[in-house]
C-alpha positions as CSV (number, residue, x, y, z in Angstrom):
1,X,-55.0,50.3,42.4
2,X,-57.2,49.6,39.8
3,X,-61.2,49.5,40.0
4,X,-61.2,45.6,40.2
5,X,-59.0,45.3,43.1
6,X,-61.1,48.4,45.2
7,X,-63.9,46.7,44.1
8,X,-62.9,43.8,46.0
9,X,-61.5,46.4,49.7
10,X,-65.2,47.9,49.0
11,X,-66.8,44.7,49.1
12,X,-64.8,43.1,51.6
13,X,-64.9,46.1,54.3
14,X,-68.4,45.7,54.5
15,X,-68.4,41.9,54.5
16,X,-66.2,41.9,57.6
17,X,-68.2,44.9,59.4
18,X,-71.1,43.0,59.1
19,X,-69.3,41.1,61.6
20,X,-68.4,43.4,63.6
21,X,-71.4,44.3,65.6
22,X,-71.7,40.4,65.9
23,X,-68.1,40.6,67.9
24,X,-69.5,43.5,70.4
25,X,-72.8,42.1,71.2
26,X,-70.6,38.5,72.3
27,X,-68.2,40.3,73.7
28,X,-70.5,42.8,75.9
29,X,-72.4,39.7,76.9
30,X,-69.7,36.4,76.9
31,X,-72.8,34.7,74.8
32,X,-72.6,33.0,71.7
33,X,-75.4,30.8,72.4
34,X,-77.6,32.5,69.0
35,X,-75.2,31.0,66.7
36,X,-75.2,27.4,65.4
37,X,-71.3,25.5,66.3
38,X,-72.1,23.9,63.3
39,X,-72.5,26.8,61.1
40,X,-68.8,28.7,63.3
41,X,-67.3,25.8,61.9
42,X,-67.9,26.2,58.7
43,X,-67.9,29.7,58.0
44,X,-64.3,30.4,59.7
45,X,-63.1,26.8,57.5
46,X,-64.6,28.8,54.5
47,X,-62.7,32.4,55.4
48,X,-59.7,30.7,55.8
49,X,-59.9,29.2,52.7
50,X,-60.7,32.2,50.7
51,X,-57.3,33.8,52.5
52,X,-55.5,30.7,50.9
53,X,-57.2,31.7,47.4
54,X,-56.5,35.0,47.7
55,X,-52.6,34.4,49.0
56,X,-52.5,31.6,45.9
57,X,-53.9,34.9,43.5
58,X,-51.6,37.6,44.8
59,X,-55.1,39.8,45.6
60,X,-54.9,41.4,48.7
61,X,-58.4,42.9,48.9
62,X,-59.1,38.9,49.5
63,X,-56.7,38.6,51.7
64,X,-56.7,41.7,53.9
65,X,-61.2,41.1,54.1
66,X,-60.5,37.7,55.2
67,X,-57.5,37.4,57.6
68,X,-59.8,40.5,59.3
69,X,-63.0,38.2,59.4
70,X,-61.7,34.8,60.2
71,X,-59.8,36.8,63.6
72,X,-63.5,38.1,64.4
73,X,-65.5,34.8,63.4
74,X,-62.8,32.7,65.0
75,X,-63.2,34.7,68.5
76,X,-67.5,34.4,68.5
77,X,-66.0,30.5,67.6
78,X,-63.6,30.7,71.0
79,X,-66.7,31.9,73.2
80,X,-69.2,29.3,72.1
81,X,-66.8,26.8,72.7
82,X,-65.9,27.7,76.1
83,X,-68.9,27.8,77.3
84,X,-70.1,24.4,75.5
85,X,-67.1,22.9,77.3
86,X,-67.9,24.6,80.5
87,X,-71.3,23.2,80.4
88,X,-70.8,19.3,79.6
89,X,-71.1,17.8,82.3
90,X,-67.9,15.5,84.4
91,X,-67.4,12.1,83.7
């Protein structure tokens, strides 16, 4: 592994690990009220696109970090989405 890929893996570890406390809090409370739905939608889309970009480049560090971040952020988005639709008034 060259130094550039190692740097990418370290950067990916920290940016991905930053989401773990948020997922833990969301899991514990069952709530994602502190998150903006538009922010989560844009973030998940952006992370997915970064993952595709990494695939095109063949950059394992980009793919790995974004795949894990996508899973974490998607969990929070799902909790937010479920709560929003549960709270919607019946028509």
